[in-house]
C-alpha positions as a Markdown table, in Angstrom:
| # | Residue | x | y | z |
|---|---|---|---|---|
| 1 | Met | 155.6 | 92.2 | 118.8 |
| 2 | Ala | 158.8 | 90.9 | 117.2 |
| 3 | Arg | 158.7 | 93.7 | 114.7 |
| 4 | Leu | 158.4 | 96.2 | 117.6 |
| 5 | Ser | 161.5 | 94.7 | 119.4 |
| 6 | Ala | 163.6 | 94.9 | 116.2 |
| 7 | Ala | 162.7 | 98.5 | 115.8 |
| 8 | Leu | 163.7 | 99.3 | 119.3 |
| 9 | Ala | 167.1 | 97.8 | 118.8 |
| 10 | Arg | 167.8 | 100.2 | 115.9 |
| 11 | Thr | 166.9 | 103.4 | 117.8 |
| 12 | Thr | 168.9 | 105.7 | 120.1 |
| 13 | Pro | 168.5 | 105.4 | 123.9 |
| 14 | Ser | 166.2 | 108.4 | 124.0 |
| 15 | Ala | 164.2 | 106.9 | 121.2 |
| 16 | Gln | 164.1 | 103.6 | 123.0 |
| 17 | Thr | 162.8 | 105.4 | 126.2 |
| 18 | Ala | 160.0 | 106.9 | 124.1 |
| 19 | Ala | 159.3 | 103.6 | 122.5 |
| 20 | Thr | 159.1 | 101.9 | 125.8 |
| 21 | Thr | 156.6 | 104.4 | 126.9 |
| 22 | Ala | 154.6 | 103.8 | 123.8 |
| 23 | Val | 154.7 | 100.1 | 124.5 |
| 24 | Gly | 153.3 | 100.8 | 128.0 |
| 25 | Ile | 150.5 | 102.8 | 126.5 |
| 26 | Ala | 149.8 | 100.1 | 123.9 |
| 27 | Ala | 149.7 | 97.5 | 126.6 |
| 28 | Ala | 147.3 | 99.5 | 128.7 |
| 29 | Thr | 144.9 | 100.2 | 125.8 |
| 30 | Ala | 142.2 | 97.6 | 126.1 |
| 31 | Gly | 140.9 | 97.9 | 122.5 |
| 32 | Ala | 144.3 | 98.0 | 120.6 |
| 33 | Thr | 145.3 | 95.0 | 118.6 |
| 34 | Ala | 148.8 | 93.6 | 118.7 |
| 35 | Gly | 149.4 | 94.3 | 115.0 |
| 36 | Ala | 148.3 | 98.0 | 115.3 |
| 37 | Ala | 150.7 | 98.5 | 118.3 |
| 38 | Ala | 153.7 | 97.0 | 116.4 |
| 39 | Asp | 153.1 | 99.2 | 113.4 |
| 40 | Ala | 152.9 | 102.3 | 115.5 |
| 41 | Ala | 156.2 | 101.6 | 117.4 |
| 42 | Ala | 158.1 | 100.7 | 114.2 |
| 43 | Thr | 157.7 | 104.3 | 112.9 |
| 44 | Ile | 159.4 | 106.1 | 115.9 |
| 45 | Ala | 163.0 | 106.2 | 114.6 |
| 46 | Thr | 162.8 | 110.0 | 114.3 |
| 47 | Pro | 161.4 | 112.6 | 116.8 |
| 48 | Ala | 158.6 | 113.4 | 114.4 |
| 49 | Ser | 157.6 | 109.8 | 114.0 |
| 50 | Arg | 157.8 | 109.3 | 117.8 |
| 51 | Arg | 155.4 | 112.2 | 118.3 |
| 52 | Phe | 153.1 | 110.7 | 115.7 |
| 53 | Ala | 153.2 | 107.3 | 117.3 |
| 54 | Leu | 152.4 | 108.6 | 120.8 |
| 55 | Asn | 149.5 | 110.7 | 119.4 |
| 56 | Ala | 148.2 | 107.7 | 117.5 |
| 57 | Leu | 148.4 | 105.4 | 120.4 |
| 58 | Gly | 146.7 | 108.0 | 122.7 |
| 59 | Ser | 143.9 | 108.3 | 120.1 |
| 60 | Leu | 143.6 | 104.5 | 119.9 |
| 61 | Gly | 143.2 | 104.3 | 123.6 |
| 62 | Met | 140.5 | 107.0 | 123.6 |
| 63 | Ala | 138.6 | 105.2 | 120.8 |
| 64 | Thr | 138.7 | 102.0 | 122.7 |
| 65 | Leu | 137.4 | 103.6 | 125.9 |
| 66 | Leu | 134.6 | 105.5 | 124.1 |
| 67 | Gly | 133.6 | 102.2 | 122.4 |
| 68 | Cys | 133.0 | 100.8 | 125.9 |
| 69 | Gly | 130.5 | 103.5 | 127.0 |
| 70 | Gly | 127.1 | 102.3 | 128.0 |
| 71 | Gly | 123.5 | 103.6 | 128.1 |
| 72 | Gly | 120.1 | 102.4 | 129.3 |
| 73 | Ser | 116.7 | 101.6 | 127.8 |
| 74 | Asp | 113.4 | 100.4 | 128.9 |
| 75 | Ser | 110.9 | 98.8 | 126.5 |
| 76 | Asp | 108.0 | 99.6 | 128.8 |
| 77 | Thr | 108.5 | 103.4 | 128.7 |
| 78 | Thr | 107.0 | 105.8 | 126.3 |
| 79 | Asp | 109.7 | 108.5 | 126.2 |
| 80 | Thr | 113.4 | 107.5 | 126.3 |
| 81 | Thr | 116.5 | 109.7 | 126.0 |
| 82 | Gly | 120.2 | 108.8 | 126.5 |
| 83 | Thr | 123.5 | 110.7 | 126.8 |
| 84 | Gly | 127.1 | 109.4 | 127.2 |
| 85 | Thr | 130.5 | 110.8 | 128.0 |
| 86 | Gly | 134.0 | 109.2 | 128.2 |
| 87 | Thr | 137.6 | 110.1 | 129.1 |
| 88 | Gly | 140.8 | 108.2 | 128.9 |
| 89 | Thr | 144.4 | 108.6 | 130.1 |
| 90 | Gly | 147.6 | 106.5 | 129.7 |
| 91 | Thr | 151.1 | 106.3 | 131.2 |
| 92 | Gly | 154.3 | 104.4 | 130.5 |
| 93 | Thr | 153.3 | 101.7 | 133.1 |
| 94 | Gly | 149.9 | 101.3 | 131.3 |
| 95 | Thr | 146.8 | 102.6 | 133.1 |
| 96 | Ala | 143.5 | 103.7 | 131.6 |
| 97 | Thr | 140.3 | 105.0 | 133.0 |
| 98 | Gly | 136.9 | 105.7 | 131.5 |
| 99 | Ser | 133.4 | 106.6 | 132.5 |
| 100 | Gly | 130.0 | 106.8 | 130.9 |
| 101 | Thr | 126.6 | 108.0 | 132.0 |
| 102 | Gly | 123.1 | 107.4 | 130.6 |
| 103 | Thr | 119.5 | 108.4 | 131.4 |
| 104 | Thr | 116.2 | 106.9 | 130.5 |
| 105 | Gly | 112.9 | 108.6 | 130.4 |
| 106 | Thr | 109.7 | 107.2 | 131.8 |
| 107 | Gly | 106.0 | 107.6 | 130.8 |
| 108 | Thr | 102.6 | 106.4 | 131.8 |
| 109 | Thr | 99.4 | 105.6 | 129.9 |
| 110 | Ala | 96.0 | 106.2 | 131.5 |
| 111 | Thr | 93.5 | 103.3 | 131.4 |
| 112 | Cys | 89.9 | 103.1 | 132.4 |
| 113 | Ser | 86.9 | 100.9 | 131.9 |
| 114 | Val | 83.3 | 101.6 | 131.1 |
| 115 | Val | 81.2 | 101.4 | 134.3 |
| 116 | Pro | 78.6 | 98.5 | 134.1 |
| 117 | Glu | 75.1 | 99.2 | 133.0 |
| 118 | Glu | 72.6 | 98.6 | 135.8 |
| 119 | Thr | 68.9 | 98.7 | 136.3 |
| 120 | Ala | 67.3 | 102.0 | 137.2 |
| 121 | Gly | 65.1 | 100.1 | 139.6 |
| 122 | Pro | 61.4 | 100.6 | 140.2 |
| 123 | Tyr | 61.6 | 104.2 | 141.4 |
| 124 | Pro | 63.6 | 106.4 | 138.9 |
| 125 | Ala | 61.0 | 109.2 | 138.4 |
| 126 | Asp | 62.8 | 110.1 | 135.1 |
| 127 | Gly | 59.9 | 110.0 | 132.8 |
| 128 | Ser | 60.1 | 106.3 | 132.1 |
| 129 | Asn | 57.3 | 104.0 | 132.9 |
| 130 | Ala | 58.1 | 102.5 | 136.3 |
| 131 | Ser | 55.8 | 101.2 | 139.1 |
| 132 | Asn | 52.8 | 101.9 | 136.9 |
| 133 | Asn | 53.7 | 105.6 | 136.7 |
| 134 | Thr | 55.7 | 108.0 | 134.5 |
| 135 | Tyr | 56.7 | 110.5 | 137.1 |
| 136 | Asn | 59.4 | 112.9 | 135.8 |
| 137 | Val | 61.3 | 115.0 | 138.3 |
| 138 | Leu | 63.8 | 115.9 | 135.6 |
| 139 | Ala | 61.2 | 118.3 | 134.1 |
| 140 | Leu | 60.8 | 120.2 | 137.4 |
| 141 | Ser | 62.3 | 123.7 | 137.8 |
| 142 | Gly | 64.8 | 123.5 | 140.6 |
| 143 | Ile | 65.9 | 119.9 | 140.1 |
| 144 | Val | 69.4 | 121.1 | 139.1 |
| 145 | Arg | 70.9 | 121.4 | 142.6 |
| 146 | Ser | 73.7 | 120.1 | 144.8 |
| 147 | Asp | 71.9 | 119.8 | 148.1 |
| 148 | Ile | 69.2 | 117.2 | 147.7 |
| 149 | Arg | 68.2 | 116.7 | 151.4 |
| 150 | Thr | 64.9 | 118.6 | 150.9 |
| 151 | Ser | 62.1 | 118.6 | 148.3 |
| 152 | Ile | 62.2 | 121.5 | 145.9 |
| 153 | Gly | 60.9 | 124.6 | 147.5 |
| 154 | Ser | 61.0 | 123.1 | 151.0 |
| 155 | Ser | 63.4 | 124.0 | 153.9 |
| 156 | Thr | 62.9 | 120.9 | 155.8 |
| 157 | Pro | 65.6 | 118.3 | 155.2 |
| 158 | Val | 65.1 | 114.5 | 155.6 |
| 159 | Ser | 66.6 | 112.8 | 158.6 |
| 160 | Gly | 69.8 | 110.9 | 158.3 |
| 161 | Val | 73.6 | 111.1 | 158.8 |
| 162 | Pro | 75.1 | 113.9 | 156.8 |
| 163 | Phe | 76.9 | 112.7 | 153.7 |
| 164 | Thr | 78.6 | 114.1 | 150.6 |
| 165 | Ile | 79.2 | 112.1 | 147.4 |
| 166 | Thr | 81.7 | 113.3 | 144.8 |
| 167 | Ile | 81.5 | 111.7 | 141.3 |
| 168 | Thr | 84.0 | 112.2 | 138.6 |
| 169 | Leu | 83.1 | 111.3 | 135.0 |
| 170 | Thr | 85.8 | 110.3 | 132.4 |
| 171 | Asn | 85.8 | 109.2 | 128.8 |
| 172 | Thr | 87.2 | 105.8 | 127.8 |
| 173 | Asn | 87.4 | 107.0 | 124.2 |
| 174 | Ala | 89.8 | 109.8 | 125.0 |
| 175 | Ser | 92.5 | 108.4 | 127.3 |
| 176 | Cys | 90.2 | 108.8 | 130.4 |
| 177 | Ala | 89.9 | 112.5 | 129.9 |
| 178 | Ala | 87.4 | 114.3 | 132.1 |
| 179 | Leu | 84.0 | 114.9 | 130.7 |
| 180 | Ser | 82.9 | 118.5 | 131.3 |
| 181 | Gly | 79.3 | 119.7 | 130.9 |
| 182 | Tyr | 77.7 | 116.3 | 131.2 |
| 183 | Ala | 74.7 | 115.9 | 133.5 |
| 184 | Ile | 74.4 | 113.4 | 136.3 |
| 185 | Tyr | 71.0 | 112.6 | 137.9 |
| 186 | Leu | 71.4 | 111.0 | 141.3 |
| 187 | Trp | 68.7 | 109.5 | 143.5 |
| 188 | His | 68.5 | 107.1 | 146.5 |
| 189 | Cys | 66.4 | 106.0 | 149.4 |
| 190 | Thr | 66.0 | 107.5 | 152.9 |
| 191 | Gln | 67.5 | 106.2 | 156.1 |
| 192 | Asp | 64.5 | 103.9 | 156.5 |
| 193 | Gly | 64.7 | 102.6 | 153.0 |
| 194 | Asn | 61.9 | 104.6 | 151.2 |
| 195 | Tyr | 62.0 | 106.5 | 147.9 |
| 196 | Ser | 60.5 | 109.9 | 147.4 |
| 197 | Val | 57.7 | 110.5 | 144.9 |
| 198 | Tyr | 56.6 | 106.9 | 144.9 |
| 199 | Thr | 56.1 | 106.6 | 148.7 |
| 200 | Ser | 53.5 | 109.4 | 148.7 |
| 201 | Asn | 52.6 | 109.1 | 145.1 |
| 202 | Asn | 53.3 | 112.8 | 144.9 |
| 203 | Ile | 56.0 | 114.3 | 142.6 |
| 204 | Ala | 56.2 | 117.3 | 144.9 |
| 205 | Asp | 57.9 | 115.1 | 147.4 |
| 206 | Asn | 61.2 | 114.9 | 145.5 |
| 207 | Tyr | 63.8 | 114.8 | 148.2 |
| 208 | Leu | 67.0 | 112.8 | 147.7 |
| 209 | Arg | 66.9 | 113.5 | 143.9 |
| 210 | Gly | 68.9 | 116.0 | 142.0 |
| 211 | Val | 70.8 | 116.8 | 138.8 |
| 212 | Gln | 74.2 | 118.6 | 138.3 |
| 213 | Ala | 76.5 | 119.4 | 135.4 |
| 214 | Thr | 80.1 | 118.2 | 135.6 |
| 215 | Asp | 82.7 | 120.9 | 136.0 |
| 216 | Ala | 86.0 | 121.3 | 134.1 |
| 217 | Asn | 87.4 | 118.3 | 136.0 |
| 218 | Gly | 84.4 | 116.1 | 135.2 |
| 219 | Thr | 83.2 | 116.3 | 138.8 |
| 220 | Val | 79.9 | 116.9 | 140.7 |
| 221 | Thr | 79.3 | 116.8 | 144.5 |
| 222 | Phe | 76.0 | 116.2 | 146.1 |
| 223 | Thr | 75.1 | 116.9 | 149.7 |
| 224 | Thr | 72.7 | 114.3 | 151.1 |
| 225 | Val | 72.4 | 111.7 | 153.8 |
| 226 | Val | 73.8 | 108.1 | 154.2 |
| 227 | Pro | 71.3 | 105.8 | 152.4 |
| 228 | Gly | 69.6 | 103.1 | 154.4 |
| 229 | Cys | 69.5 | 99.4 | 153.6 |
| 230 | Tyr | 66.1 | 97.9 | 152.8 |
| 231 | Ala | 65.3 | 94.2 | 152.6 |
| 232 | Gly | 66.8 | 92.3 | 149.7 |
| 233 | Arg | 69.4 | 94.9 | 148.5 |
| 234 | Met | 72.8 | 96.1 | 149.6 |
| 235 | Pro | 72.9 | 99.9 | 150.3 |
| 236 | His | 73.3 | 101.8 | 147.0 |
| 237 | Met | 72.6 | 104.9 | 145.0 |
| 238 | His | 71.3 | 105.2 | 141.5 |
| 239 | Leu | 72.6 | 107.5 | 138.8 |
| 240 | Glu | 72.0 | 108.3 | 135.1 |
| 241 | Val | 74.4 | 110.1 | 132.8 |
| 242 | Tyr | 73.3 | 112.6 | 130.1 |
| 243 | Arg | 75.4 | 114.5 | 127.5 |
| 244 | Ser | 74.2 | 117.9 | 128.9 |
| 245 | Leu | 71.8 | 119.6 | 131.3 |
| 246 | Ser | 69.4 | 120.2 | 128.4 |
| 247 | Ala | 69.4 | 116.5 | 127.5 |
| 248 | Ala | 68.7 | 115.6 | 131.2 |
| 249 | Ser | 65.0 | 116.1 | 130.8 |
| 250 | Asn | 63.8 | 112.5 | 130.1 |
| 251 | Ala | 65.2 | 109.0 | 130.5 |
| 252 | Ser | 65.1 | 108.5 | 126.7 |
| 253 | Asn | 68.2 | 110.8 | 126.4 |
| 254 | Lys | 70.4 | 109.0 | 129.0 |
| 255 | Ile | 73.7 | 107.4 | 127.8 |
| 256 | Lys | 74.4 | 105.4 | 131.0 |
| 257 | Thr | 72.5 | 104.0 | 134.0 |
| 258 | Thr | 74.4 | 102.5 | 136.9 |
| 259 | Gln | 74.6 | 102.1 | 140.7 |
| 260 | Leu | 77.1 | 103.0 | 143.4 |
| 261 | Ala | 78.1 | 100.7 | 146.2 |
| 262 | Phe | 79.6 | 101.5 | 149.7 |
| 263 | Pro | 81.9 | 99.7 | 152.1 |
| 264 | Thr | 79.9 | 97.3 | 154.2 |
| 265 | Ala | 81.9 | 97.6 | 157.4 |
| 266 | Leu | 81.7 | 101.3 | 157.6 |
| 267 | Leu | 78.0 | 101.3 | 156.8 |
| 268 | Ser | 77.4 | 98.8 | 159.6 |
| 269 | Thr | 79.2 | 101.1 | 162.0 |
| 270 | Ile | 77.1 | 104.0 | 161.0 |
| 271 | Tyr | 73.8 | 102.0 | 161.2 |
| 272 | Asn | 74.6 | 100.7 | 164.6 |
| 273 | Ala | 75.5 | 104.1 | 166.0 |
| 274 | Asn | 72.4 | 105.9 | 164.8 |
| 275 | Ser | 68.9 | 104.9 | 165.9 |
| 276 | Gly | 67.2 | 106.1 | 162.7 |
| 277 | Tyr | 68.9 | 103.2 | 160.8 |
| 278 | Ser | 67.7 | 100.4 | 163.1 |
| 279 | Ala | 66.0 | 98.6 | 160.3 |
| 280 | Ser | 69.1 | 98.9 | 158.2 |
| 281 | Val | 71.1 | 97.1 | 160.9 |
| 282 | Arg | 68.9 | 94.0 | 160.4 |
| 283 | Asn | 68.7 | 94.2 | 156.7 |
| 284 | Leu | 72.4 | 94.6 | 156.1 |
| 285 | Ala | 73.2 | 91.7 | 158.4 |
| 286 | Ala | 71.0 | 89.5 | 156.2 |
| 287 | Met | 72.7 | 90.6 | 152.9 |
| 288 | Ser | 76.0 | 90.5 | 151.1 |
| 289 | Phe | 77.3 | 91.6 | 147.7 |
| 290 | Ala | 77.4 | 87.9 | 146.7 |
| 291 | Thr | 73.6 | 87.6 | 147.2 |
| 292 | Asp | 72.7 | 91.1 | 145.9 |
| 293 | Asn | 70.9 | 90.9 | 142.5 |
| 294 | Val | 72.8 | 93.8 | 141.1 |
| 295 | Phe | 76.3 | 93.6 | 142.6 |
| 296 | Ser | 76.7 | 89.8 | 142.7 |
| 297 | Asp | 78.8 | 90.0 | 139.5 |
| 298 | Gly | 81.3 | 92.4 | 141.1 |
| 299 | Thr | 81.6 | 95.9 | 142.4 |
| 300 | Thr | 85.1 | 96.8 | 141.2 |
| 301 | Leu | 84.0 | 99.7 | 139.0 |
| 302 | Glu | 81.1 | 100.8 | 141.3 |
| 303 | Met | 82.6 | 100.8 | 144.8 |
| 304 | Thr | 83.1 | 104.2 | 146.3 |
| 305 | Thr | 85.9 | 105.2 | 148.7 |
| 306 | Met | 84.2 | 106.4 | 151.9 |
| 307 | Gln | 85.5 | 108.0 | 155.1 |
| 308 | Ala | 84.4 | 109.9 | 158.2 |
| 309 | Asn | 84.7 | 113.7 | 158.1 |
| 310 | Ser | 86.5 | 115.6 | 160.9 |
| 311 | Gly | 83.6 | 118.0 | 161.3 |
| 312 | Gly | 81.0 | 115.2 | 161.5 |
| 313 | Gly | 79.2 | 113.1 | 158.8 |
| 314 | Tyr | 80.8 | 111.1 | 156.0 |
| 315 | Ser | 82.0 | 111.6 | 152.5 |
| 316 | Ala | 82.6 | 109.3 | 149.5 |
| 317 | Asn | 84.1 | 109.7 | 146.1 |
| 318 | Ile | 84.3 | 107.6 | 142.9 |
| 319 | Thr | 85.4 | 108.0 | 139.3 |
| 320 | Ile | 83.3 | 106.3 | 136.7 |
| 321 | Ser | 83.9 | 106.1 | 132.9 |
| 322 | Val | 81.6 | 106.1 | 129.9 |
| 323 | Ala | 82.4 | 105.7 | 126.2 |
| 324 | Ala | 81.5 | 109.2 | 125.1 |
């Protein structure tokens, strides 16, 4: 700064005015060092050098301001971009302004878990040996259907509260992508807790059993009735997963067997409001998921979302995953 004062003393009044202005600029510039400001002012004895000094100081101020620009980042995101802009101005009294902007991108990663393997129970009718029989409804013409309230070829539906269940199948080995063209075999008991085929020992009585292929979204929807609750088990549905409709011909080809659970409070409301479920009222009151021999280890991946429909009846949906 002493060098800068000496230089001022040797200049003309007009040069001193310009130098004073330069000093103001230098003082307002947050990033300029004292040595750099003094060197710039010492060279302004001529008009050309004054212009050079002012330009240099202005550039120095701009460089300082650009150096203060900020951006943002997020280590948890998968796609991040950033941009920044800055402007600076200076006057003889020494003011400076600057601004900067930045953007960060965001991303999500899908996660899913393989649905637990569960027992097919004593009444699968899938060609396996169960209850001393090897009934196989999968081999029947007409078993591929969405409405399972009747036996194949019959027009008489079983009694019960109307219900639709939508199941979506995804692949844990492909970032939870939908599995299209896979087959799902679904079966469950009636409102009074009985299973077709085995109750009458007749494969022609095959109501509440059906197979469907998943669509492009990995989804199937069955039209059925609300399952009842029999003694010793929480209400549930059984299902098996096959790689295709052609593979869904015998249990030996299945890649997954599991069961679906339903909200207890809503089922209790349904059972109490419909006389056909009177036995289910008593059986459900005596059970819980904690005492169920299948669901006692948890229902997180097997619990459906269930709601009443505006037009009557109920619907539920669930997404399950397999390692395909």
